[in-house]
DSSP file (Angstrom, degrees, kcal/mol; ACC not computed):
  #  RESIDUE AA STRUCTURE BP1 BP2  ACC     N-H-->O    O-->H-N    N-H-->O    O-->H-N    TCO  KAPPA ALPHA  PHI   PSI    X-CA   Y-CA   Z-CA
    1    1 A M              0   0    0      0, 0.0    79,-3.5     0, 0.0     2,-0.1   0.000 360.0 360.0 360.0 140.3    0.0    0.0    0.0
    2    2 A K  B  >  -A   79   0A   0     77,-0.2     4,-1.8     1,-0.1     3,-0.5  -0.439 360.0-121.9 -75.6 150.4    1.3    3.5   -0.8
    3    3 A L  H  > S+     0   0    0     75,-2.3     4,-2.4    72,-0.2     5,-0.2   0.892 113.4  58.8 -58.8 -38.5    2.0    5.9    2.0
    4    4 A S  H  > S+     0   0    0     72,-2.3     4,-2.1     1,-0.2    -1,-0.2   0.872 104.3  51.0 -59.9 -36.2   -0.5    8.3    0.4
    5    5 A A  H  > S+     0   0    0     -3,-0.5     4,-2.7    71,-0.3    -1,-0.2   0.902 109.4  50.0 -68.8 -40.3   -3.2    5.7    0.7
    6    6 A L  H  X S+     0   0    0     -4,-1.8     4,-2.1     2,-0.2    -2,-0.2   0.908 112.1  47.6 -62.5 -41.3   -2.4    5.1    4.4
    7    7 A L  H  X S+     0   0    0     -4,-2.4     4,-1.3     2,-0.2    -2,-0.2   0.879 111.2  51.0 -69.4 -36.3   -2.5    8.8    5.1
    8    8 A W  H  X S+     0   0    0     -4,-2.1     4,-0.8    -5,-0.2     3,-0.5   0.942 109.2  51.0 -63.1 -45.4   -5.8    9.2    3.3
    9    9 A M  H >X S+     0   0    0     -4,-2.7     4,-1.5     1,-0.3     3,-1.2   0.910 107.0  54.2 -58.2 -41.6   -7.3    6.3    5.3
   10   10 A A  H 3< S+     0   0    0     -4,-2.1    -1,-0.3     1,-0.3    -2,-0.2   0.832 103.1  58.2 -60.6 -31.5   -6.2    8.1    8.5
   11   11 A S  H 3< S+     0   0    0     -4,-1.3    -1,-0.3    -3,-0.5    -2,-0.2   0.702 114.5  35.0 -72.9 -18.8   -8.0   11.2    7.4
   12   12 A V  H << S+     0   0    0     -3,-1.2    -1,-0.2    -4,-0.8    -2,-0.2   0.529  97.5  96.2-113.0  -9.0  -11.4    9.4    7.1
   13   13 A L  S  < S-     0   0    0     -4,-1.5     5,-0.0    -5,-0.2     6,-0.0  -0.347  88.4 -87.7 -76.7 160.3  -11.1    6.9   10.0
   14   14 A P    >>  -     0   0    0      0, 0.0     4,-2.7     0, 0.0     3,-0.7  -0.354  51.8-102.0 -60.2 152.9  -12.6    7.4   13.5
   15   15 A S  H 3> S+     0   0    0      1,-0.3     4,-2.9     2,-0.2     5,-0.2   0.831 119.2  52.9 -53.0 -42.9  -10.0    9.3   15.7
   16   16 A H  H 3> S+     0   0    0      1,-0.2     4,-1.6     2,-0.2    -1,-0.3   0.891 114.8  41.9 -65.2 -37.1   -8.8    6.2   17.6
   17   17 A L  H <> S+     0   0    0     -3,-0.7     4,-2.4     2,-0.2    -2,-0.2   0.853 113.2  53.7 -75.5 -35.4   -8.1    4.3   14.4
   18   18 A A  H  X S+     0   0    0     -4,-2.7     4,-2.9     2,-0.2     5,-0.2   0.938 108.6  49.8 -60.7 -46.4   -6.6    7.3   12.7
   19   19 A D  H  X S+     0   0    0     -4,-2.9     4,-2.7    -5,-0.2     5,-0.2   0.918 112.4  46.7 -58.8 -44.1   -4.2    7.8   15.6
   20   20 A Q  H  X S+     0   0    0     -4,-1.6     4,-2.7    -5,-0.2    -1,-0.2   0.885 112.5  50.4 -67.7 -37.1   -3.2    4.2   15.5
   21   21 A T  H  X S+     0   0    0     -4,-2.4     4,-2.3     2,-0.2    -2,-0.2   0.929 113.4  45.3 -64.5 -46.0   -2.7    4.3   11.7
   22   22 A C  H  X S+     0   0    0     -4,-2.9     4,-2.1     2,-0.2    -2,-0.2   0.911 115.9  45.8 -65.3 -43.2   -0.6    7.4   11.9
   23   23 A L  H  X S+     0   0    0     -4,-2.7     4,-2.7    -5,-0.2     5,-0.2   0.915 113.2  49.5 -68.9 -41.0    1.5    6.1   14.8
   24   24 A A  H  X S+     0   0    0     -4,-2.7     4,-2.8    -5,-0.2    -2,-0.2   0.908 110.6  51.2 -62.4 -39.9    2.0    2.6   13.2
   25   25 A T  H  X S+     0   0    0     -4,-2.3     4,-2.7    -5,-0.2     5,-0.2   0.909 110.8  48.6 -63.5 -40.5    3.0    4.4   10.0
   26   26 A T  H  X S+     0   0    0     -4,-2.1     4,-2.9     2,-0.2     5,-0.3   0.934 112.1  47.7 -63.9 -47.6    5.5    6.4   11.9
   27   27 A V  H  X S+     0   0    0     -4,-2.7     4,-2.7     2,-0.2    -2,-0.2   0.923 113.3  49.4 -58.3 -44.2    6.9    3.4   13.7
   28   28 A Y  H  X S+     0   0    0     -4,-2.8     4,-1.4    -5,-0.2    -2,-0.2   0.953 116.4  40.5 -61.7 -50.6    7.1    1.5   10.4
   29   29 A L  H  < S+     0   0    0     -4,-2.7    -2,-0.2     1,-0.2    -1,-0.2   0.869 124.9  35.7 -67.9 -37.3    8.9    4.3    8.5
   30   30 A E  H  < S+     0   0    0     -4,-2.9    -2,-0.2    -5,-0.2    -1,-0.2   0.804 135.6   8.3 -86.3 -30.8   11.2    5.3   11.4
   31   31 A A  H >< S+     0   0    0     -4,-2.7     3,-2.1    -5,-0.3    -3,-0.2   0.192  72.7 125.3-146.2  19.8   12.1    2.0   13.1
   32   32 A R  T 3< S+     0   0    0     -4,-1.4    -4,-0.1     1,-0.3    -3,-0.1   0.797  88.7  44.1 -61.3 -25.2   10.8   -1.1   11.2
   33   33 A S  T 3  S+     0   0    0     -5,-0.2    -1,-0.3    -3,-0.1     3,-0.1   0.364  99.9  94.2 -97.2   5.8   14.4   -2.6   11.2
   34   34 A E  S <  S-     0   0    0     -3,-2.1     5,-0.1     1,-0.2   102,-0.1  -0.490  88.7 -83.6 -92.5 163.1   15.0   -1.6   14.8
   35   35 A P    >>  -     0   0    0      0, 0.0     4,-1.6     0, 0.0     3,-0.7  -0.246  45.5-106.3 -60.0 157.6   14.6   -3.8   18.0
   36   36 A T  H 3> S+     0   0    0      1,-0.3     4,-2.3     2,-0.2     5,-0.2   0.873 121.1  55.2 -56.4 -40.3   11.1   -3.9   19.4
   37   37 A I  H 3> S+     0   0    0      1,-0.2     4,-2.0     2,-0.2    -1,-0.3   0.856 105.6  53.4 -63.7 -33.6   12.0   -1.7   22.3
   38   38 A G  H <> S+     0   0    0     -3,-0.7     4,-2.1     2,-0.2    -1,-0.2   0.865 107.0  51.8 -67.5 -36.6   13.3    0.9   19.8
   39   39 A Q  H  X S+     0   0    0     -4,-1.6     4,-2.1     2,-0.2    -2,-0.2   0.916 110.1  48.2 -65.4 -44.0    9.9    0.8   18.0
   40   40 A Y  H  X S+     0   0    0     -4,-2.3     4,-2.4     1,-0.2    -2,-0.2   0.884 109.7  53.9 -62.2 -37.5    8.1    1.4   21.4
   41   41 A A  H  X S+     0   0    0     -4,-2.0     4,-2.0     2,-0.2    -2,-0.2   0.899 106.7  51.0 -66.2 -40.6   10.6    4.3   22.1
   42   42 A V  H  X S+     0   0    0     -4,-2.1     4,-1.8     1,-0.2    -1,-0.2   0.933 112.1  47.1 -60.7 -46.4    9.7    6.0   18.7
   43   43 A A  H  X S+     0   0    0     -4,-2.1     4,-2.5     1,-0.2    -2,-0.2   0.898 108.8  55.3 -61.8 -39.6    6.0    5.7   19.5
   44   44 A E  H  X S+     0   0    0     -4,-2.4     4,-2.8     1,-0.2    -1,-0.2   0.879 104.3  53.1 -61.9 -38.6    6.6    7.1   23.0
   45   45 A V  H  X S+     0   0    0     -4,-2.0     4,-2.4     2,-0.2    -1,-0.2   0.932 110.4  47.9 -62.2 -45.0    8.3   10.2   21.6
   46   46 A A  H  X S+     0   0    0     -4,-1.8     4,-2.2     1,-0.2    -2,-0.2   0.919 113.4  47.1 -61.9 -44.2    5.3   10.9   19.4
   47   47 A L  H  X S+     0   0    0     -4,-2.5     4,-2.4     2,-0.2    -2,-0.2   0.908 111.3  51.0 -66.3 -40.5    2.9   10.4   22.3
   48   48 A R  H  X S+     0   0    0     -4,-2.8     4,-1.9     1,-0.2    -1,-0.2   0.909 109.2  51.4 -62.8 -40.1    5.0   12.6   24.6
   49   49 A R  H  X>S+     0   0    0     -4,-2.4     5,-2.8     2,-0.2     4,-0.6   0.920 108.7  51.2 -63.8 -41.2    5.0   15.3   22.0
   50   50 A R  H ><5S+     0   0    0     -4,-2.2     3,-1.5     1,-0.2    -2,-0.2   0.949 109.5  50.1 -59.4 -46.6    1.2   15.1   21.7
   51   51 A D  H 3<5S+     0   0    0     -4,-2.4    -1,-0.2     1,-0.3    -2,-0.2   0.846 112.5  47.4 -60.6 -33.6    0.8   15.4   25.4
   52   52 A R  H 3<5S-     0   0    0     -4,-1.9    -1,-0.3    -5,-0.2    -2,-0.2   0.473 114.7-116.1 -86.0  -2.6    3.1   18.5   25.4
   53   53 A G  T <<5 +     0   0    0     -3,-1.5     2,-1.3    -4,-0.6    -3,-0.2   0.772  60.1 155.7  72.1  25.5    1.2   20.1   22.5
   54   54 A M  S   <S-     0   0    0     -5,-2.8    -1,-0.2     1,-0.2    11,-0.1  -0.693  77.0 -12.9 -88.6  88.0    4.3   19.8   20.3
   55   55 A G  S    S-     0   0    0     -2,-1.3     2,-0.3    -3,-0.1    -1,-0.2   0.316 128.9 -26.1 105.8  -7.6    2.8   19.8   16.8
   56   56 A G        -     0   0    0     -7,-0.3    -3,-0.2    -6,-0.1    -2,-0.1  -0.870  60.6 -93.2 152.8 174.8   -0.8   19.2   17.5
   57   57 A S  S    S+     0   0    0     -2,-0.3     2,-0.3    -4,-0.1    -1,-0.1   0.476 102.2  47.4-101.0  -5.5   -3.4   17.8   19.8
   58   58 A N  S  > S-     0   0    0     -3,-0.1     4,-2.2     1,-0.1     5,-0.2  -0.908  88.8-109.1-132.9 164.5   -3.7   14.4   18.2
   59   59 A I  H  > S+     0   0    0     -2,-0.3     4,-2.7     1,-0.2     5,-0.3   0.889 114.9  54.6 -62.7 -42.0   -1.2   11.8   17.0
   60   60 A C  H  > S+     0   0    0      1,-0.2     4,-1.2     2,-0.2    -1,-0.2   0.914 110.1  47.1 -61.2 -42.0   -1.7   12.4   13.3
   61   61 A D  H  4 S+     0   0    0      2,-0.2     4,-0.4     1,-0.2    -1,-0.2   0.920 112.9  49.8 -63.2 -42.8   -1.1   16.1   13.6
   62   62 A V  H >< S+     0   0    0     -4,-2.2     3,-1.2     1,-0.2    -2,-0.2   0.947 114.4  41.8 -64.0 -48.8    2.1   15.5   15.7
   63   63 A V  H 3< S+     0   0    0     -4,-2.7     9,-0.4     1,-0.2     6,-0.3   0.674 114.6  54.1 -77.0 -13.0    3.6   13.0   13.3
   64   64 A S  T 3< S+     0   0    0     -4,-1.2    -1,-0.2    -5,-0.3    -2,-0.2   0.383  76.1 123.1 -97.6   2.0    2.6   15.1   10.3
   65   65 A A  S X> S-     0   0    0     -3,-1.2     3,-1.8    -4,-0.4     4,-0.6  -0.436  82.2 -81.8 -62.7 137.6    4.2   18.3   11.6
   66   66 A P  T 34 S-     0   0    0      0, 0.0    -1,-0.1     0, 0.0    -2,-0.1  -0.123 103.3 -13.5 -51.0 126.1    6.7   19.5    8.9
   67   67 A R  T 34 S+     0   0    0      2,-0.2     3,-0.1    -3,-0.1    -3,-0.1   0.700 106.3 106.3  59.6  26.5   10.1   17.7    9.0
   68   68 A Q  T <4 S+     0   0    0     -3,-1.8     2,-0.3     1,-0.3    -1,-0.1   0.793  83.3  14.5-100.9 -36.4    9.5   16.2   12.4
   69   69 A F  S >< S-     0   0    0     -4,-0.6     3,-1.7    -6,-0.3     4,-0.5  -0.894  84.9 -99.3-136.3 165.7    8.9   12.5   11.5
   70   70 A A  G >> S+     0   0    0     -2,-0.3     4,-2.0     1,-0.3     3,-0.7   0.688 108.7  78.2 -61.8 -20.5    9.4   10.4    8.4
   71   71 A I  G 34 S+     0   0    0     -8,-0.3    -1,-0.3     1,-0.2    -7,-0.1   0.863 101.0  41.1 -57.3 -33.4    5.8   10.7    7.3
   72   72 A T  G <4 S+     0   0    0     -3,-1.7    -1,-0.2    -9,-0.4    -2,-0.2   0.606 119.3  43.2 -91.1 -10.9    6.6   14.2    6.0
   73   73 A T  T <4 S+     0   0    0     -3,-0.7    -2,-0.2    -4,-0.5    -1,-0.2   0.546  93.4  89.3-111.8  -8.6    9.9   13.4    4.4
   74   74 A T  S  < S-     0   0    0     -4,-2.0     4,-0.0     1,-0.1   -45,-0.0  -0.744  89.9-101.6 -90.1 135.4    9.1   10.1    2.7
   75   75 A P    >   -     0   0    0      0, 0.0     3,-2.0     0, 0.0   -72,-0.2  -0.250  26.8-127.8 -54.4 139.2    7.8   10.2   -0.8
   76   76 A K  T 3  S+     0   0    0      1,-0.3   -72,-2.3   -73,-0.1   -71,-0.3   0.698 108.3  60.0 -64.8 -19.3    4.0    9.7   -0.9
   77   77 A D  T 3  S+     0   0    0    -74,-0.2    -1,-0.3   -75,-0.2     2,-0.1   0.373  75.4 129.4 -90.2   6.6    4.4    6.9   -3.4
   78   78 A F    <   -     0   0    0     -3,-2.0   -75,-2.3     1,-0.1     2,-0.6  -0.372  59.9-127.0 -59.6 134.2    6.6    4.9   -1.0
   79   79 A E  B     -A    2   0A   0    -77,-0.2     2,-1.3   -76,-0.1   -77,-0.2  -0.776  10.6-154.8 -91.3 119.7    5.2    1.4   -0.8
   80   80 A V        +     0   0    0    -79,-3.5    -1,-0.0    -2,-0.6   -51,-0.0  -0.783  42.7 144.6 -86.3  93.7    4.5    0.0    2.7
   81   81 A N        +     0   0    0     -2,-1.3     2,-1.1     1,-0.1    -1,-0.2   0.386  28.1  97.7-123.5   3.1    5.0   -3.6    1.6
   82   82 A D     >  -     0   0    0      1,-0.2     4,-2.7    -3,-0.1     5,-0.2  -0.788  49.2-174.5 -94.2  94.2    6.6   -5.5    4.4
   83   83 A L  H  > S+     0   0    0     -2,-1.1     4,-2.7     1,-0.2     5,-0.2   0.861  81.0  52.3 -62.0 -38.5    3.5   -7.1    6.0
   84   84 A V  H  > S+     0   0    0      2,-0.2     4,-2.1     1,-0.2    -1,-0.2   0.940 113.0  44.2 -63.5 -46.3    5.4   -8.6    8.9
   85   85 A A  H  > S+     0   0    0      1,-0.2     4,-2.6     2,-0.2    -2,-0.2   0.891 114.2  50.6 -65.4 -39.6    6.9   -5.2    9.8
   86   86 A W  H  X S+     0   0    0     -4,-2.7     4,-2.6     2,-0.2    -2,-0.2   0.917 109.2  50.5 -64.9 -42.5    3.6   -3.4    9.3
   87   87 A T  H  X S+     0   0    0     -4,-2.7     4,-1.9     1,-0.2    -1,-0.2   0.914 112.8  46.8 -60.3 -43.0    1.7   -5.9   11.6
   88   88 A K  H  X S+     0   0    0     -4,-2.1     4,-2.8     2,-0.2    -2,-0.2   0.926 111.8  50.3 -64.8 -45.1    4.4   -5.4   14.3
   89   89 A A  H  X S+     0   0    0     -4,-2.6     4,-2.7     1,-0.2    -2,-0.2   0.884 109.3  52.5 -60.4 -39.3    4.2   -1.6   13.9
   90   90 A W  H  X S+     0   0    0     -4,-2.6     4,-2.3     2,-0.2    -1,-0.2   0.903 111.5  45.9 -62.6 -42.3    0.4   -1.8   14.2
   91   91 A K  H  X S+     0   0    0     -4,-1.9     4,-2.9     2,-0.2     5,-0.3   0.905 112.5  50.0 -67.6 -43.5    0.7   -3.8   17.4
   92   92 A V  H  X S+     0   0    0     -4,-2.8     4,-2.6     2,-0.2    -2,-0.2   0.929 111.6  49.5 -60.9 -44.1    3.4   -1.4   18.8
   93   93 A A  H  X S+     0   0    0     -4,-2.7     4,-2.5    -5,-0.2     5,-0.2   0.950 114.0  44.2 -60.9 -49.7    1.2    1.6   18.0
   94   94 A G  H  X S+     0   0    0     -4,-2.3     4,-2.4     1,-0.2    -2,-0.2   0.929 114.8  48.3 -60.7 -46.4   -1.9    0.1   19.7
   95   95 A D  H  X S+     0   0    0     -4,-2.9     4,-2.9     1,-0.2    -1,-0.2   0.917 112.9  49.5 -58.7 -43.8    0.0   -1.1   22.7
   96   96 A S  H  X S+     0   0    0     -4,-2.6     4,-2.5    -5,-0.3    -2,-0.2   0.888 109.5  49.7 -66.5 -40.2    1.7    2.3   23.1
   97   97 A I  H  X S+     0   0    0     -4,-2.5     4,-0.8     2,-0.2    -1,-0.2   0.922 114.1  46.2 -63.9 -44.1   -1.6    4.2   22.8
   98   98 A N  H >< S+     0   0    0     -4,-2.4     3,-0.7    -5,-0.2     4,-0.4   0.920 113.2  49.2 -63.7 -43.9   -3.1    1.9   25.5
   99   99 A N  H >< S+     0   0    0     -4,-2.9     3,-1.4     1,-0.2    -2,-0.2   0.906 109.6  51.8 -60.5 -42.3    0.0    2.3   27.7
  100  100 A W  H 3< S+     0   0    0     -4,-2.5    -1,-0.2     1,-0.3    -2,-0.2   0.641  98.6  65.9 -74.5 -13.4    0.0    6.1   27.4
  101  101 A S  T << S+     0   0    0     -4,-0.8    -1,-0.3    -3,-0.7    -2,-0.2   0.610  86.5  91.9 -81.4 -10.4   -3.7    6.2   28.4
  102  102 A L  S <  S-     0   0    0     -3,-1.4     5,-0.1    -4,-0.4    -3,-0.0  -0.368  97.7 -82.5 -74.3 159.3   -2.7    4.9   31.8
  103  103 A P    >>  -     0   0    0      0, 0.0     3,-2.5     0, 0.0     4,-0.7  -0.349  48.8-107.6 -58.8 147.2   -1.9    7.3   34.7
  104  104 A K  G >4 S+     0   0    0      1,-0.3     3,-0.9     2,-0.2    -2,-0.1   0.827 117.9  56.0 -49.7 -39.8    1.7    8.5   34.4
  105  105 A G  G 34 S+     0   0    0      1,-0.2    -1,-0.3     3,-0.0    -3,-0.0   0.654 108.5  48.2 -69.9 -14.3    2.9    6.4   37.3
  106  106 A E  G <4 S+     0   0    0     -3,-2.5    -1,-0.2    -7,-0.1    -2,-0.2   0.477  88.2 106.6-104.7  -4.9    1.6    3.2   35.8
  107  107 A R  S << S-     0   0    0     -3,-0.9     2,-0.6    -4,-0.7    -7,-0.1  -0.423  71.7-121.3 -76.1 148.6    3.0    3.6   32.3
  108  108 A L        -     0   0    0     -2,-0.1     2,-0.5   -12,-0.1    -2,-0.1  -0.801  34.4-165.8 -79.9 126.8    5.9    1.6   30.9
  109  109 A V        +     0   0    0     -2,-0.6   -68,-0.1     1,-0.1   -69,-0.0  -0.973  20.9 173.6-122.8 127.0    8.5    4.3   29.9
  110  110 A Y  S    S+     0   0    0     -2,-0.5    -1,-0.1     1,-0.2   -69,-0.1   0.751  81.4  26.0-101.7 -31.6   11.4    3.4   27.7
  111  111 A V  S >  S-     0   0    0      3,-0.1     3,-2.1   -70,-0.1    -1,-0.2  -0.644  85.2-144.7-135.4  77.9   13.0    6.8   27.1
  112  112 A P  T 3  S-     0   0    0      0, 0.0     3,-0.1     0, 0.0    -3,-0.0  -0.133  79.0  -7.9 -51.7 128.4   12.1    9.1   30.0
  113  113 A Q  T 3  S+     0   0    0      1,-0.2    31,-0.2     2,-0.0    30,-0.2   0.338  92.6 147.8  69.9  -5.4   11.5   12.7   29.0
  114  114 A A    <   +     0   0    0     -3,-2.1    28,-0.3    28,-0.2    -1,-0.2  -0.397  14.8 162.5 -65.6 132.7   12.7   12.1   25.4
  115  115 A D        +     0   0    0     26,-2.5     2,-0.3     1,-0.1    27,-0.2   0.272  63.2  43.6-130.4   5.9   11.0   14.2   22.8
  116  116 A H  E     +B  141   0B   0     25,-1.6    25,-2.5     2,-0.0     2,-0.3  -0.965  57.3 178.8-143.4 157.1   13.4   13.8   19.9
  117  117 A F  E     +B  140   0B   0     -2,-0.3     2,-0.3    23,-0.2    23,-0.2  -0.973   1.9 173.8-153.1 159.8   15.3   11.0   18.3
  118  118 A A  E     -B  139   0B   0     21,-1.8    21,-2.9    -2,-0.3     2,-0.1  -0.974  42.3 -85.4-156.6 160.7   17.8   10.6   15.4
  119  119 A T  E >   -B  138   0B   0     -2,-0.3     3,-1.7    19,-0.2    19,-0.3  -0.436  39.5-120.4 -67.7 150.3   19.9    7.9   13.9
  120  120 A V  T 3  S+     0   0    0     17,-2.4    -1,-0.1     1,-0.3    18,-0.1   0.634 107.6  72.6 -68.0 -10.8   23.3    7.7   15.6
  121  121 A A  T 3  S+     0   0    0     16,-0.4     2,-0.3     2,-0.0    -1,-0.3   0.610  96.3  54.9 -79.5 -12.7   24.9    8.4   12.2
  122  122 A V    <   -     0   0    0     -3,-1.7    -4,-0.1     2,-0.0     0, 0.0  -0.818  63.9-152.1-121.3 162.1   23.8   12.1   12.2
  123  123 A S        -     0   0    0     -2,-0.3     5,-0.1     5,-0.0    -3,-0.1  -0.708  17.8-164.5-132.1  81.8   24.2   15.0   14.6
  124  124 A P    >   -     0   0    0      0, 0.0     3,-2.2     0, 0.0     4,-0.2  -0.214  36.5-105.4 -61.6 158.8   21.4   17.5   14.3
  125  125 A A  G >  S+     0   0    0      1,-0.3     3,-0.8     2,-0.1     0, 0.0   0.863 122.1  50.8 -53.8 -38.9   21.9   20.9   15.9
  126  126 A W  G >  S+     0   0    0      1,-0.2     3,-1.7     2,-0.1    -1,-0.3   0.529  84.8  90.7 -79.1  -4.0   19.6   20.0   18.8
  127  127 A S  G <   +     0   0    0     -3,-2.2    -1,-0.2     1,-0.3    -2,-0.1   0.517  63.6  81.1 -76.5  -1.4   21.5   16.8   19.5
  128  128 A S  G <  S+     0   0    0     -3,-0.8    -1,-0.3    -4,-0.2     3,-0.1   0.602  76.1 100.3 -72.9  -9.9   23.8   18.5   22.0
  129  129 A S  S <  S-     0   0    0     -3,-1.7     2,-0.2     1,-0.2    14,-0.1  -0.133  95.8 -62.5 -66.9 172.2   21.0   18.1   24.4
  130  130 A R  E     -C  142   0B   0     12,-0.6    12,-2.1     1,-0.1     2,-0.5  -0.373  47.8-133.8 -63.8 125.5   21.0   15.3   26.9
  131  131 A V  E     -C  141   0B   0     10,-0.2    10,-0.3     1,-0.2     3,-0.1  -0.720  18.7-171.4 -78.7 123.4   20.9   11.8   25.4
  132  132 A V  E     -     0   0B   0      8,-3.1     2,-0.3    -2,-0.5     9,-0.2   0.890  62.5 -27.5 -81.1 -45.0   18.4    9.8   27.3
  133  133 A R  E     -C  140   0B   0      7,-1.2     7,-2.9   -22,-0.1     2,-0.5  -0.965  48.6-131.8-168.3 150.3   19.2    6.4   25.7
  134  134 A K  E     +C  139   0B   0     -2,-0.3     2,-0.4     5,-0.2     5,-0.2  -0.963  25.5 177.1-110.7 130.5   20.6    4.7   22.7
  135  135 A I  E >   -C  138   0B   0      3,-2.4     3,-2.4    -2,-0.5    -2,-0.0  -0.987  59.5 -46.3-134.2 121.4   18.6    1.8   21.2
  136  136 A G  T 3  S-     0   0    0     -2,-0.4  -102,-0.1     1,-0.3   -16,-0.0  -0.329 124.0 -18.5  55.8-130.7   19.7    0.1   18.1
  137  137 A D  T 3  S+     0   0    0     -3,-0.1   -17,-2.4   -18,-0.1   -16,-0.4   0.202 122.3  87.2 -92.3  15.2   20.6    2.8   15.5
  138  138 A H  E <   -BC 119 135B   0     -3,-2.4    -3,-2.4   -19,-0.3     2,-0.4  -0.897  57.2-157.7-117.8 145.5   18.7    5.6   17.3
  139  139 A A  E     -BC 118 134B   0    -21,-2.9   -21,-1.8    -2,-0.4     2,-0.4  -0.968  15.8-147.9-114.1 137.8   19.6    8.0   20.0
  140  140 A F  E     -BC 117 133B   0     -7,-2.9    -8,-3.1    -2,-0.4    -7,-1.2  -0.898  16.2-165.4-112.1 135.9   16.8    9.5   22.0
  141  141 A Y  E     -BC 116 131B   0    -25,-2.5   -26,-2.5    -2,-0.4   -25,-1.6  -0.879  26.3-140.4-125.2 147.7   17.1   13.1   23.4
  142  142 A A  E     + C   0 130B   0    -12,-2.1   -12,-0.6    -2,-0.3   -28,-0.2  -0.895  41.0 153.2-102.0  98.6   15.3   15.3   26.0
  143  143 A V              0   0    0     -2,-0.8    -1,-0.2   -30,-0.2   -29,-0.1   0.867 360.0 360.0 -96.3 -46.1   15.4   18.6   24.1
  144  144 A N              0   0    0    -31,-0.2   -30,-0.1    -3,-0.2    -2,-0.1   0.416 360.0 360.0-108.7 360.0   12.4   20.5   25.5
């Protein structure tokens, strides 16, 4: 399925399914080759940004904010064609949304306070901030 089709579906689905679709797409694009914990960490960053109002009040707005996540930098004709990776990303997204709906003290947290991440191969200007944790090929940062 093309990325553009997934994003269109998210625009017409009920909000809870739209959020899971957008988060699963982000996990797939950003971390499908990463360890499972790294996929949960990517989802956690998006959910934390939503809670902080960084980019929007729902997950789709947050992950669609310009140049913040791969959804906006990946060509719209990109094929999401790894069914195993998509199924895992869908599960990670659903689990993460459910986990994040718990009271703060009851949540599983993989990257405390992290609101940014990048591959370890790059050094964005904001990456001088505190590294919270490195997982696979990603470093997670507490920038804000």
